[in-house]
C-alpha positions in Angstrom: 0.0 0.0 0.0 1.2 3.5 -0.9 0.3 6.2 1.6 -0.1 9.9 0.5 -1.1 12.0 3.6 -4.5 10.8 4.9 -5.1 8.5 1.9 -3.6 5.2 1.1 -3.9 3.2 -2.1 -4.0 -0.6 -2.3 -3.3 -0.6 -6.1 -0.9 2.3 -6.5 0.2 1.3 -10.1 -3.3 2.3 -11.3 -2.5 5.9 -10.3 -0.2 6.1 -13.4 -3.4 6.7 -15.3 -3.4 10.2 -13.8 -0.3 11.0 -15.9 -2.5 10.7 -19.0 -4.9 13.4 -17.9 -2.9 16.4 -19.3 -2.6 14.6 -22.7 -6.3 13.9 -22.6 -7.0 17.5 -21.8 -5.1 18.7 -24.9 -6.7 16.2 -27.2 -10.2 17.2 -26.0 -9.3 20.8 -26.3 -8.0 20.5 -29.9 -10.8 18.2 -31.2 -13.9 20.3 -31.8 -17.2 19.0 -30.5 -19.4 17.0 -32.8 -21.5 19.3 -35.2 -25.1 19.7 -34.3 -27.5 18.9 -37.2 -30.5 21.2 -37.7 -33.2 21.0 -40.5 -33.5 24.4 -42.1 -35.7 24.6 -45.3 -34.2 27.9 -46.4 -30.7 26.5 -46.6 -30.9 26.5 -50.5 -30.8 30.3 -50.4 -27.4 30.1 -48.7 -25.8 27.9 -51.3 -23.0 29.7 -53.2 -22.3 32.3 -50.5 -18.9 32.5 -49.0 -18.1 33.1 -45.3 -14.8 35.0 -45.1 -14.7 34.9 -41.2 -15.1 31.5 -39.6 -13.8 29.9 -36.4 -13.7 26.3 -35.4 -15.8 25.7 -32.3 -14.1 24.3 -29.1 -15.3 22.4 -26.0 -15.8 24.9 -23.1 -13.1 24.8 -20.4 -15.5 24.1 -17.6 -16.9 21.0 -19.4 -13.3 19.8 -20.0 -12.6 20.2 -16.3 -15.8 18.3 -15.4 -14.7 15.4 -17.6 -11.1 15.4 -16.2 -12.4 15.3 -12.6 -14.8 12.4 -13.5 -12.0 10.4 -15.1 -9.6 11.2 -12.2 -12.2 10.0 -9.7 -12.6 6.7 -11.5 -8.9 6.2 -11.6 -8.5 6.9 -7.9 -11.5 4.6 -7.2 -10.0 1.7 -9.0 -6.6 2.3 -7.2 -8.3 1.2 -3.9 -8.2 4.4 -1.8 -8.3 4.1 2.0 -8.9 6.9 4.5 -6.6 7.0 7.6 -4.3 4.2 6.5 -2.2 2.5 9.1 1.5 2.2 8.3 2.5 -1.4 8.1 5.7 -3.2 8.6 6.7 -5.3 5.8 6.3 -9.0 6.6 5.1 -12.3 5.3 3.9 -15.5 6.9 1.4 -16.1 9.7 0.2 -13.4 12.1 -0.6 -14.3 15.8 -3.0 -11.7 17.3 -2.6 -12.1 21.1 -4.8 -10.3 23.7 -4.3 -10.4 27.4 -8.0 -10.9 27.6 -8.4 -9.8 31.3 -11.1 -7.6 32.8 -8.7 -4.6 32.4 -9.3 -4.7 28.7 -13.0 -4.1 29.2 -12.4 -0.4 29.9 -11.8 0.2 26.1 -12.9 -3.0 24.5 -14.7 -1.4 21.5 -11.5 0.3 20.5 -9.6 -3.0 20.9 -12.2 -4.8 18.8 -11.7 -2.2 16.0 -8.0 -2.6 16.2 -8.2 -6.4 16.0 -10.6 -6.1 13.0 -8.1 -3.8 11.3 -5.3 -6.3 12.0 -7.3 -9.1 10.4 -8.1 -6.8 7.4 -4.5 -6.1 6.9 -3.6 -9.8 7.1 -6.3 -10.6 4.6 -5.0 -8.0 2.1 -1.5 -9.3 2.4 -2.7 -12.9 2.1 -1.3 -13.8 5.5 -3.0 -16.5 7.7 -3.9 -15.4 11.2 -4.9 -16.7 14.6 -6.6 -14.9 17.5 -5.9 -16.0 21.1 -6.6 -14.7 24.6 -4.0 -15.3 27.3 -6.5 -15.3 30.1 -9.2 -17.2 28.2 -6.7 -19.9 27.2 -6.7 -22.0 24.1 -6.6 -25.7 23.2 -4.4 -25.1 20.2 -3.1 -22.3 18.0 -3.9 -22.9 14.4 -3.3 -20.3 11.6 -6.2 -20.0 9.2 -7.5 -17.5 6.7 -7.8 -14.0 8.2 -11.4 -13.8 6.9 -12.4 -16.9 8.8 -10.8 -15.5 12.0 -12.7 -12.2 11.6 -16.0 -14.2 11.7 -15.2 -15.3 15.3 -14.4 -11.7 16.5 -18.0 -10.9 17.7 -17.7 -13.8 20.2 -14.2 -12.8 21.3 -14.5 -11.0 24.7 -12.4 -10.4 27.8 -12.9 -12.6 30.9 -13.4 -11.3 34.5 -10.1 -12.7 35.8 -6.4 -12.0 35.1 -3.9 -14.4 33.5 -1.4 -15.8 35.9 2.0 -17.3 35.4 0.5 -20.7 34.6 -1.6 -19.3 31.9 1.4 -17.7 30.2 3.4 -20.9 30.5 0.5 -22.9 29.0 0.3 -20.6 26.0 4.1 -20.8 25.5 3.7 -24.6 25.3 1.1 -24.2 22.5 3.1 -22.0 20.2 3.3 -23.7 16.7 6.6 -24.5 15.0 8.0 -22.1 12.4 8.1 -18.4 12.1 5.3 -15.9 12.6 4.8 -12.4 13.7 2.9 -11.4 16.9 0.6 -8.5 17.5 0.1 -8.3 21.3 -2.8 -6.2 22.7 -1.7 -5.6 26.3 -4.0 -4.5 29.1 -1.2 -2.4 30.6 -0.6 -4.3 33.8 2.6 -6.1 34.8 2.2 -9.8 35.4 4.3 -12.8 36.4 5.2 -15.1 33.5 4.8 -12.5 30.8 8.6 -12.2 30.2 9.0 -15.9 29.5 6.1 -15.8 27.0 7.5 -12.7 25.3 10.9 -14.4 24.9 9.2 -17.5 23.3 7.3 -15.3 20.9 10.3 -13.3 19.9 12.1 -16.5 19.0 9.5 -17.0 16.3 9.4 -13.6 14.8 8.7 -9.9 15.3 6.5 -8.8 18.3 4.6 -5.5 18.3 2.7 -4.4 21.5 -0.4 -2.3 21.5 -1.4 -0.4 24.7 -3.8 2.3 25.6 -2.7 5.4 27.5 -5.8 5.2 29.7 -5.0 4.2 33.3 -6.3 1.0 35.0 -8.2 1.5 38.3 -9.2 -1.3 40.7 -11.4 -1.4 43.8 -10.5 -3.7 46.8 -13.1 -5.5 48.9 -15.1 -3.5 51.5 -13.9 -3.8 55.1 -16.0 -2.7 58.1 -14.0 -1.2 60.9 -14.7 1.4 63.6 -18.2 1.8 62.4 -17.2 2.7 58.8 -16.9 0.9 55.5 -13.5 1.4 53.9 -12.4 0.4 50.4 -8.9 0.5 49.0 -8.4 1.9 45.5 -5.4 1.2 43.2 -4.2 2.4 39.9 -1.4 1.3 37.5 0.3 4.6 36.9 1.4 6.6 39.9 1.6 9.8 38.0 -0.2 13.0 38.5 -3.3 13.7 40.6 -6.4 11.7 39.6 -9.9 12.2 40.9 -12.6 9.4 40.8 -15.9 8.7 42.5 -17.0 5.6 44.3 -20.7 4.8 44.5 -22.6 2.3 46.6 -25.5 0.5 44.8 -28.3 -1.4 46.4 -32.0 -2.1 46.6 -34.4 0.6 47.7 -37.6 -0.3 49.6 -39.3 -1.0 46.3 -36.7 -3.5 45.3 -35.1 -1.4 42.6 -31.3 -1.1 42.4 -30.2 2.5 42.8 -27.3 4.6 44.0 -27.4 4.8 47.8 -24.0 6.5 48.5 -21.3 8.4 46.6 -17.9 9.6 47.7 -15.2 11.5 45.8 -11.7 10.0 46.1 -8.4 11.7 45.2 -5.2 9.9 44.1 -2.3 12.1 45.3 0.5 12.9 42.8 3.0 10.0 42.8 0.6 7.7 44.6 -0.9 4.5 43.2 -3.2 3.9 46.1 -6.1 5.7 47.7 -9.0 5.0 50.1 -12.7 5.6 50.2 -14.3 5.6 53.7 -18.1 5.6 54.0 -19.8 6.5 57.2 -23.2 5.1 56.6 -26.3 4.4 58.8 -26.7 0.7 59.6 -29.9 0.4 57.6 -28.4 2.0 54.5 -25.2 -0.1 54.9 -27.2 -3.3 55.0 -28.8 -2.5 51.6 -25.6 -1.9 49.7 -24.8 -4.9 47.4 -21.9 -3.5 45.6 -19.5 -0.6 45.3 -18.0 0.6 42.1 -15.7 3.3 40.6 -18.0 5.5 38.6 -17.3 5.4 34.9 -15.0 2.3 35.1 -17.0 -0.5 33.5 -14.8 -3.3 34.5 -15.0 -6.2 37.0 -11.9 -4.9 38.7 -13.7 -1.6 39.5 -16.4 -3.5 41.4 -16.4 -4.6 45.0 -19.2 -6.9 45.9 -20.4 -7.1 49.5 -21.3 -10.0 51.6 -22.1 -10.9 55.2 -19.1 -8.9 56.4 -21.0 -5.6 56.4 -24.6 -6.8 56.4 -27.4 -7.4 58.9 -26.8 -10.1 61.4 -28.9 -12.7 63.3 -28.5 -12.2 67.0 -30.0 -14.7 69.5 -30.8 -13.5 73.1 -30.9 -16.0 75.9 -31.9 -14.6 79.3 -31.0 -16.0 82.6 -33.5 -16.8 85.3 -35.1 -13.7 86.8 -37.8 -12.8 89.2 -38.9 -9.8 87.2 -41.2 -11.5 84.7 -43.8 -8.9 83.5 -41.5 -6.0 84.3 -40.5 -5.5 80.6 -38.7 -2.2 81.1 -36.4 -3.8 83.7 -35.6 -6.8 81.6 -32.0 -7.0 80.2 -33.5 -8.5 77.0 -35.7 -5.4 76.5 -32.6 -3.1 76.4 -30.8 -5.5 74.0 -33.7 -5.8 71.6 -34.2 -2.1 71.5 -30.5 -1.6 70.8 -30.2 -4.3 68.2 -33.5 -3.9 66.3 -32.1 -1.3 63.7 -29.1 -3.3 62.8 -29.8 -7.0 63.4 -32.5 -9.7 63.3 -33.2 -10.7 66.9 -34.3 -14.3 67.6 -35.4 -15.7 71.0 -35.4 -19.2 72.4 -33.6 -21.6 74.6 -29.9 -22.0 74.3 -30.2 -25.4 72.7 -32.6 -24.1 70.0 -30.6 -21.0 69.2 -27.4 -23.1 68.7 -29.3 -25.2 66.2 -30.5 -22.0 64.5 -26.8 -21.1 64.1 -27.1 -17.3 64.4 -24.1 -14.9 64.0 -24.2 -13.9 67.7 -25.5 -15.4 70.8 -26.0 -13.1 73.8 -26.4 -14.5 77.3 -27.7 -12.2 80.0 -26.7 -13.1 83.6 -26.4 -16.8 82.8 -24.1 -18.3 85.4 -24.6 -22.0 84.5 -24.8 -22.8 80.9 -27.3 -25.6 79.9 -25.3 -27.0 77.0 -21.7 -25.9 77.5 -20.1 -28.4 75.0 -22.5 -27.5 72.2 -22.0 -23.8 72.8 -18.2 -24.2 72.8 -18.3 -26.1 69.5 -20.5 -23.4 68.0 -18.0 -20.7 69.1 -15.0 -22.6 67.8 -16.6 -22.8 64.4 -16.8 -19.0 64.1 -19.6 -17.9 66.4 -19.5 -14.8 68.6 -20.7 -15.3 72.2 -21.5 -12.1 74.1 -22.2 -12.4 77.9 -23.5 -9.8 80.3 -22.9 -10.0 84.0 -25.6 -9.8 86.7 -26.4 -10.9 90.2 -26.3 -14.6 89.3 -22.8 -14.4 87.8 -21.6 -12.2 90.7 -22.8 -14.9 93.2 -21.3 -17.8 91.3 -18.2 -19.5 92.7 -16.0 -19.7 89.7 -13.2 -21.7 91.3 -9.6 -21.6 90.3 -9.9 -23.1 86.8 -10.3 -21.3 83.5 -13.7 -21.3 81.8 -13.4 -21.4 78.0 -16.7 -19.6 77.7 -15.4 -16.6 79.7 -12.7 -14.4 78.3 -11.1 -13.9 81.8 -11.3 -15.5 85.2 -13.8 -13.8 87.5 -13.8 -13.2 91.2 -16.7 -14.3 93.3 -18.9 -11.4 94.2 -19.2 -8.1 92.5 -17.8 -4.7 93.1 -20.3 -2.0 94.2 -19.4 1.7 94.1 -21.4 4.8 94.8 -23.9 3.1 97.2 -24.4 3.3 100.9 -21.5 1.0 101.6 -19.3 2.2 98.7 -15.8 3.5 99.0 -15.9 5.9 96.1 -18.0 7.7 93.5 -19.6 5.9 90.5 -17.0 5.3 87.8 -16.9 6.8 84.3 -15.6 5.0 81.2 -12.0 5.5 79.9 -11.6 6.4 76.2 -11.4 3.4 73.9 -7.8 2.5 72.8 -6.6 1.8 69.3 -7.1 -1.8 68.4 -10.4 -2.1 70.3 -13.5 -2.9 68.3 -14.9 0.3 69.9 -12.1 2.5 68.8 -13.3 5.9 67.6 -16.6 5.9 69.5 -17.2 8.9 71.7 -17.7 8.1 75.4 -20.5 10.2 77.0 -19.7 11.9 80.2 -23.0 10.9 81.8 -22.4 7.2 81.6 -21.6 5.9 85.1 -20.9 2.4 86.4 -22.0 1.5 90.0 -21.5 -2.3 90.0 -19.5 -4.7 88.0 -18.0 -8.2 88.2 -14.3 -8.2 88.7 -11.7 -10.0 86.8 -8.8 -11.9 88.4 -5.5 -10.2 87.7 -3.4 -12.1 85.2 -0.8 -11.7 82.4 -3.4 -11.7 79.7 -5.9 -9.4 81.3 -4.6 -6.2 79.7 -4.5 -7.7 76.2 -8.0 -9.1 76.6 -9.5 -5.8 77.8 -11.3 -3.9 75.0 -13.1 -1.4 77.2 -12.2 -0.2 80.7 -13.3 2.2 83.4 -11.5 5.4 84.2 -9.6 3.6 87.0 -8.4 0.9 84.6 -10.6 -1.9 85.7 -12.0 -4.0 82.8 -15.5 -3.2 81.6 -15.5 -5.4 78.5 -13.1 -8.3 77.9 -12.6 -10.5 74.9 -10.8 -13.7 74.0 -10.5 -15.9 70.9 -11.9 -19.4 71.0 -11.1 -21.5 67.9 -12.4 -19.5 64.9 -14.8 -17.5 67.1 -14.6 -15.3 70.1 -16.1 -14.7 73.6 -16.9 -11.2 74.9 -18.0 -10.3 78.4 -19.6 -7.1 79.6 -18.8 -6.9 83.3 -22.1 -5.0 83.9 -25.7 -5.9 83.3 -27.6 -5.4 80.1 -30.2 -3.3 81.9 -29.7 -0.1 83.8 -29.4 -1.8 87.2 -25.6 -1.7 87.4 -24.7 1.2 85.0 -26.1 3.9 82.8 -24.5 2.3 79.7 -27.7 0.7 78.4 -29.5 4.0 78.5 -26.9 5.7 76.2 -26.4 5.7 72.5 -23.0 4.3 73.1 -24.6 1.0 74.1 -26.2 0.7 70.7 -23.0 1.5 68.9 -21.0 -1.0 70.9 -23.5 -3.8 70.1 -23.5 -2.8 66.5 -19.7 -3.0 66.3 -19.8 -6.5 67.9 -22.6 -7.7 65.6 -20.9 -6.6 62.4 -17.5 -7.9 63.7 -19.1 -11.4 64.0 -19.4 -11.6 60.3 -15.7 -11.0 59.9 -15.0 -13.7 62.5 -17.3 -16.2 60.9 -16.2 -15.3 57.4 -12.5 -15.8 57.7 -11.4 -17.8 54.6 -9.0 -20.0 56.5 -11.9 -21.9 58.1 -13.6 -23.0 54.9 -12.0 -26.5 54.9 -14.5 -29.2 54.1 -17.2 -26.8 52.9 -18.8 -26.6 49.5 -19.9 -23.3 48.0 -22.3 -22.6 45.1 -22.1 -19.6 42.8 -25.3 -17.6 43.0 -24.3 -14.7 40.7 -21.0 -14.0 38.9 -19.4 -10.9 37.4 -18.5 -10.6 33.7 -15.5 -8.6 32.6 -17.5 -5.4 32.3 -18.6 -5.5 35.9 -22.2 -6.7 35.3 -23.7 -9.4 37.6 -25.1 -12.4 35.8 -26.9 -15.5 36.9 -24.4 -18.2 37.6 -26.4 -20.9 35.8 -25.4 -24.4 36.6 -21.7 -23.8 37.5 -20.4 -26.7 39.6 -19.8 -26.3 43.4 -16.5 -24.9 44.7 -14.6 -26.5 47.5 -14.0 -24.3 50.5 -10.2 -24.7 50.1 -10.3 -23.4 46.6 -12.5 -20.5 47.6 -10.1 -19.7 50.5 -7.2 -19.4 48.1 -9.1 -16.4 46.5 -7.3 -16.7 43.1 -10.0 -16.2 40.4 -9.9 -18.1 37.2 -11.9 -20.1 34.7 -13.0 -22.4 37.5 -13.6 -19.7 40.1 -15.2 -16.6 38.8 -15.7 -13.3 40.8 -19.2 -13.3 42.2 -21.4 -14.1 45.2 -21.0 -17.6 46.7 -23.3 -19.3 49.2 -23.0 -22.2 51.6 -26.0 -22.8 53.8 -27.0 -19.4 55.2 -23.6 -17.9 54.7 -22.7 -15.8 51.7 -19.2 -14.8 50.6 -18.1 -12.3 47.9 -15.2 -13.0 45.7 -13.9 -9.9 43.9 -11.7 -9.6 40.9 -9.2 -7.4 42.8 -8.0 -8.9 46.1 -7.2 -7.2 49.3 -3.4 -7.4 48.8 -3.4 -6.6 45.0 -1.0 -3.9 43.8 -1.0 -2.6 40.3 2.1 -1.9 38.3 2.4 -0.8 34.6 3.7 -3.3 32.1 7.3 -2.7 31.1 8.6 -3.9 27.8 12.2 -4.5 26.8 14.1 -2.5 24.2 13.5 -3.8 20.7 9.8 -4.4 21.3 7.8 -1.5 19.6 4.9 -0.3 21.7 2.1 1.5 19.8 -1.2 3.0 21.0 -4.8 2.1 20.1 -5.4 4.7 17.4 -8.7 6.5 17.4 -8.6 6.7 13.6 -9.9 3.6 11.7 -9.2 2.8 8.1 -12.1 3.4 5.9 -12.2 2.1 2.3 -13.2 4.9 -0.1 -13.4 3.0 -3.4 -17.2 3.2 -3.5 -17.2 6.9 -2.9 -14.7 7.7 -5.6 -16.4 5.5 -8.2 -19.8 6.9 -7.4 -18.5 10.5 -7.7 -16.9 9.7 -11.1 -20.1 8.1 -12.5 -22.2 10.9 -11.2 -20.1 13.5 -13.0 -20.1 11.5 -16.3 -23.9 11.3 -16.1 -24.1 15.0 -15.6 -22.2 15.4 -18.9 -24.7 13.4 -20.9 
């Protein structure tokens, strides 16, 4: 192809016909137009007369110009004109068109499709066989066929919602056919393990040209609930200048329609490849959000699906024996139900029944002797959260010298009473919550006072297990791990008998923190051994949720690994009453731009697309000739 400015010509030898236009102009100029015959009866009267002044008629210049333009248009049309031609490297033999095929290519997939289509058109013009392969999508074999046949498969060629790993690159290297061929590699712009080995293998067969877009790649990490807020990490490939994006939370409104429920602007500082979005949402709104996404980035990597980690919990309340039946306002369960109702589903029943129901949290109020201690311990060790509140029965219990696994600390027999008729001091206030506590960041009201509490025996682990304390340093709330779960003890009652804590908004916030934290305890991925999970909905590369269909079940061990692939797609997985979100971008994922060695040309994805102009030139030439008739 010969290129002249914005036009290229597939058959440039035909342009030699333009050289004949000046000669044709002269000939048409010299030769007079054909005489016009008219019947005139009086012509006999003119016979014998002589016309001394006569001049040969000539074709008008404007008509000559019209004819020249028509002929020139026809010549140009037959020469195969192309608008916006792409410069091509000389080459022969097969062409391998290779795409990374990950979700990162979805951000500009239409442009990539146009580029692939142009590559196949060029190969067809040059008579070169071609093959189209995705690294992430994999292939059974690489076979070079006619470029036209390959172009027919292009509509079904699409990115996948995962990234190619080192094994995918190695598998493709093993499939490379013998002999020489050139490679056109469409990169998604991200650095990956195993790519260098594949590149070396491709270069041993022929020339490799890389095509990348200048548009940055953004990713959104899974949502994490901490300190009453939902935080999401953002990453980008190029740590260049300042970049501003927006993160939106999408969920169902009361009518069941998905809509935007939250929005937050996020700024990448210059030179930084990471940022963070922190949402401070009401519990009711937070429970409705099903996904977060970076606005305008239609990729699976820009979507963070949510699961049980930030959603509404099931909390069972089991009350100890009390003599206050009928006095609802004095019941510890009344305070707990009022505090938990906005953020959790509360269930009641005996301890045996609630264990069978497998809630997220079990709360025991002033239960000194547990009816089914072994069953309760097994439930906690499997990931449950047991929250206990003190009371007169626990204060009167003789705990002995041994450790109780269903208590975070050893307790003294009898309680401590302050501020009463026999007290030795004023009622105690709460100390500020320390960093690392589940309650860190909560404001402690000055009006909350504690008059009575159960005391913990001093020990080497007491300070580490204290997550809330009084101003004098004595533990108010203690916590210890038990298997995959945890045990929490409030050293005061759940009603206002021993303290003013249940009357404050702080009580609600503390219970909410514990209830949401239970999902993080139960949802740890290292405790999925032996479980089987079923995909409910999966993401495509463009970040859209689709029905999972009849995908096979996934072993808990495979899901715990968290490495997405053809056998484990990003999406929502369920096992029993638990749900778990697997996202395209993991918690520890860091983006880095792809770096290519010297000698490998890197080109962009051009906006201009080659457009054949043969039809336009031929139509214009014929139209001008018809106008001359």
